[in-house]
Each structure stands twice: as C-alpha cells, then as structure tokens.
C-alpha positions as CSV (number, residue, x, y, z in Angstrom):
1,M,6.6,11.1,8.4
2,F,6.8,14.3,6.2
3,N,5.0,17.2,7.8
4,N,5.2,20.2,5.6
5,R,4.7,20.6,1.9
6,K,7.9,22.5,1.2
7,Q,9.9,19.6,2.6
8,R,7.9,17.2,0.3
9,A,8.6,19.3,-2.7
10,I,12.3,18.7,-2.5
11,L,12.1,15.0,-1.7
12,P,12.9,12.6,-4.6
13,Q,9.8,11.2,-6.3
14,D,10.7,7.6,-5.4
15,T,10.6,8.5,-1.7
16,L,7.2,10.1,-2.0
17,A,5.9,7.2,-4.1
18,R,7.0,4.7,-1.5
19,E,5.3,6.7,1.3
20,I,2.1,7.0,-0.7
21,A,2.1,3.2,-1.6
22,E,2.7,2.2,2.1
23,R,-0.1,4.6,3.3
24,S,-2.6,3.2,0.8
25,V,-2.0,-0.5,1.4
26,P,-4.3,-0.9,4.5
27,E,-7.3,0.9,2.8
28,T,-6.8,-1.1,-0.4
29,L,-6.7,-4.4,1.5
30,D,-10.0,-3.4,3.2
31,L,-11.6,-2.6,-0.1
32,L,-10.4,-5.9,-1.7
33,G,-11.8,-8.3,0.8
34,E,-11.1,-12.1,0.7
35,K,-12.0,-12.5,-3.0
36,A,-8.6,-11.4,-4.2
37,R,-6.7,-14.2,-2.3
38,G,-7.9,-17.0,-4.6
39,M,-7.3,-15.2,-7.9
40,P,-4.6,-16.0,-10.4
41,R,-1.7,-13.6,-10.1
42,A,-2.3,-11.6,-13.3
43,E,-6.0,-11.2,-12.5
44,Q,-5.2,-10.3,-8.9
45,R,-2.8,-7.6,-9.9
46,G,-5.4,-6.0,-12.2
47,Y,-8.0,-6.3,-9.5
48,I,-5.7,-4.6,-7.0
49,R,-4.9,-1.8,-9.5
50,A,-8.6,-1.1,-10.0
51,Y,-9.2,-0.7,-6.2
52,A,-5.9,1.0,-5.3
53,L,-6.0,3.7,-8.0
54,P,-8.6,6.0,-6.3
55,V,-6.8,5.5,-2.9
56,I,-3.5,6.4,-4.5
57,F,-4.8,9.6,-6.2
58,E,-6.3,10.7,-2.9
59,E,-3.0,10.2,-1.1
60,V,-1.1,12.1,-3.9
61,L,-3.5,15.1,-3.5
62,Q,-3.1,15.0,0.3
63,L,0.7,14.9,0.1
64,V,1.6,17.3,-2.7
65,G,-1.7,19.0,-3.4
66,H,-1.8,21.1,-6.5
67,E,1.7,22.4,-6.1
68,W,3.1,20.0,-8.6
69,P,2.2,20.2,-12.3
70,P,-0.5,17.6,-13.4
71,K,2.0,15.5,-15.4
72,A,4.3,15.2,-12.3
73,R,1.4,14.3,-10.1
74,H,0.3,11.6,-12.6
75,E,3.8,10.1,-12.8
76,L,4.0,10.1,-9.0
77,A,0.6,8.3,-8.8
78,L,1.7,5.7,-11.3
79,A,4.9,5.0,-9.5
80,A,3.1,4.7,-6.2
81,L,0.4,2.5,-7.8
82,E,3.0,0.0,-9.0
83,M,4.7,-0.1,-5.6
84,A,1.3,-0.5,-3.9
85,V,0.3,-3.4,-6.1
86,H,3.5,-5.1,-5.2
87,L,3.0,-4.5,-1.5
88,V,-0.6,-5.7,-1.6
89,V,0.3,-8.9,-3.5
90,E,3.0,-9.6,-1.0
91,E,0.5,-9.0,1.9
92,L,-2.0,-11.4,0.3
93,R,0.6,-14.1,-0.1
94,L,1.2,-14.2,3.7
95,P,-0.8,-16.8,5.6
96,P,-3.3,-15.4,8.1
97,A,-1.8,-14.7,11.5
98,V,-3.0,-17.2,14.2
99,A,-2.9,-16.1,17.8
100,V,-1.6,-18.8,20.1
101,P,-2.8,-18.6,23.7
102,I,-0.1,-17.8,26.2
103,P,-0.4,-21.0,28.2
104,H,0.5,-23.0,25.1
105,I,3.5,-20.9,24.5
106,R,4.7,-21.5,28.0
107,L,4.3,-25.3,27.7
108,F,6.1,-25.3,24.4
109,Q,9.0,-23.3,25.8
110,A,9.2,-25.6,28.8
111,A,9.5,-28.6,26.7
C-alpha cells in the first residue's frame, strides 16, 4: 500500500499501526495454531500478544526502519500490537469456512 519511506514518515501513526496490524495477522495466526481457539478470552489475548509481538516489531522495522526515534517506534509497535490482538481474536471467533460443492448450490437455488 505505502511504497516509499518518505511517504510513510508523514502518515499518521494510527494509519501505520493499522497497516502493520493487518499485515501481521496471517503470520500470527499461523504461529498460534488451533490451541488458541479453545482458550478463555483473557488467556487467549495474552497468548496472542506473546506470538504477535516479534511479528509486529519486524513489520515496524520494515515499514519505518530506523528513521523514527526508538520511543516513536515503540509506541507504533504497541498501537499495532493492540490492533493485531483485536483482529486475531475476531478472526478466531469466526467459524471455519466450509466449502459447499457447486452441484449442491445449484440444487439449493433451484428449490
């Protein structure tokens, strides 16, 4: 979405945090596995934070590099982490997608 670093430097922190969070969700879900689905919510959020944090920090370094001061990078990472935790929890709440064969869809539509 954002291609050069100069453009990223002028974007609001919330926009960058959202992009980082969205980019880190698939990798975080891969790292979590199915164990996180059956956990209580509070435990699940902590578990997600533990797995998402390294992914988030890597994304922050890729997007803004060392152009930002360390405190600003840390704040960006924390904002992205909270957004990512929310997105992953929502993703885990969704039931698994079940593919319906096309002939059944046609029969259902015909009825």
